[in-house]
N, C-alpha and C positions, 0 to 999 in steps of 0.2 A: 491284339497291337498293332497299330500302325505302325512303321520306320521311314518320320521325312530331316533324318539325322546329315540331310545336304544342305535343311536350313538352316538357316545360323541370326537370331533373334539377337543373340546376345546385347547389341548396341540398342535395339529397343526395346527390350525389356527394360538396360538400363535408366536408359529415358524413366519406358512406366513407374517404373519403382521413385523415384526421384519423382513424377508426377505426384504418385500415392500414396509418399509415403507418412503426407501431413495431413493429408483428404481427411476432412472432417464434415464435410456439406460437397453439394454439387457448384460445383464453380469451373475457373474457363481447364484448366490443370483437369481434373478432372474429365471430359473434356473431351482435352486433347489427349489422353489417356485413351478413352476409347477408338475414337479415333486409328488407336495406333495399334487396339489391339481387332481392330475390325480385318485395316490390313494384313493382322500374320493370320486371322482364320480364315483373309482369303486367300492367299498364300496355300497353308496346308493345303483344306481342300482341293482347291487345285491342282495339284500335288499329287492329290492322297484319288483323285478321282479318276486325269488320266493314268495311273498305276493300277487303275482298275475296274475303269470302262464303267465310269459311276458318271448318272448325270447329276449334272452341275448350275444352278444356280448362279450365279452374278448377285455376293451381297448384297445388300446393298443399307441403309444407314441404323444401324441403332441406338434408337433415343435413352438415354438414365437418365433413370428418374426417382432413381431411392438410392441411398448411399448410407449403406454401412460398414460395422466394424469390431471387430473382437480379438481384443488382442496386434497378432501379426497378419489374420485373416480382415481384407478387404471386400466386401460386398457389392456389386453393382447390383440393378435390378430392371428391366423396362422393357420396351416390345422393340422390334423389328419389322422394319417392312421388306421380312425375304420370308419367304413360301410362305404365302400367307396364305389363305382359306382352305376349306378341305381337311389337312391333314398339316396345315403349316405349324411354323413358327412364331406364331404373333410375338409369346414371352420370351424374352432371355435372364438368363444371372449366367454373375461369371464371379467366379469366386475367385483370388489372389492372393498367395499368403506368401505376403511381405518377408523378408529376412532369410531368404531358401538360394543357392546355393546349388542349380540354374532357378531362375522364376518356376515356380507349378501353378498355374491357375488350370478353371476348367471355362466346359461354355455349355452353360444347359436351355438348351431350347424347349419351350412348352407350346400347347399350345390350348387359344384360350378356351375354346370350347369345352376338351372333356379332359382338360386339365390334362394330363397324357403327357407326360418328355414325351417328345419325336425325336433330337436328336441330342449327342453327347459330343462336345471335345476335350479331351483332357489334357496335357503336358503333363510329364513324368518323366524321372528325372532318364530315364528310359526311353524316350518316345512320346510317337502321342496314340492317343485311345479314341476312337468313332467310336458309336456307335448309336444306328439308328436310320445309317448314309444308307 
């Protein structure tokens, strides 16, 4: 587990919660939430890479093409123009647990050819979990 405690996303996460609270289909609110998640992911990965000398590529667009919900969990899935090719991360899944304080969510990036999960980034109550970086 990696600690990115000096990053405060509470305002952005409150906005995301509002945007996704009633979402039933892909619309401008969902796309706004995805853009906010992109910014959070860039900040987290950028900080962790500086601390651990990891190689970091700027996160490009996440294109969401699927939304589903189960009670308070919203799942967004789609493609990423980030780390494509080879062992890249062309597909993403973002699970968001609405109704949690703090807001909890995880990004799972998968290679479309192998089906293997290439990268996992999850927010927990005590910090960030990053696997595969």
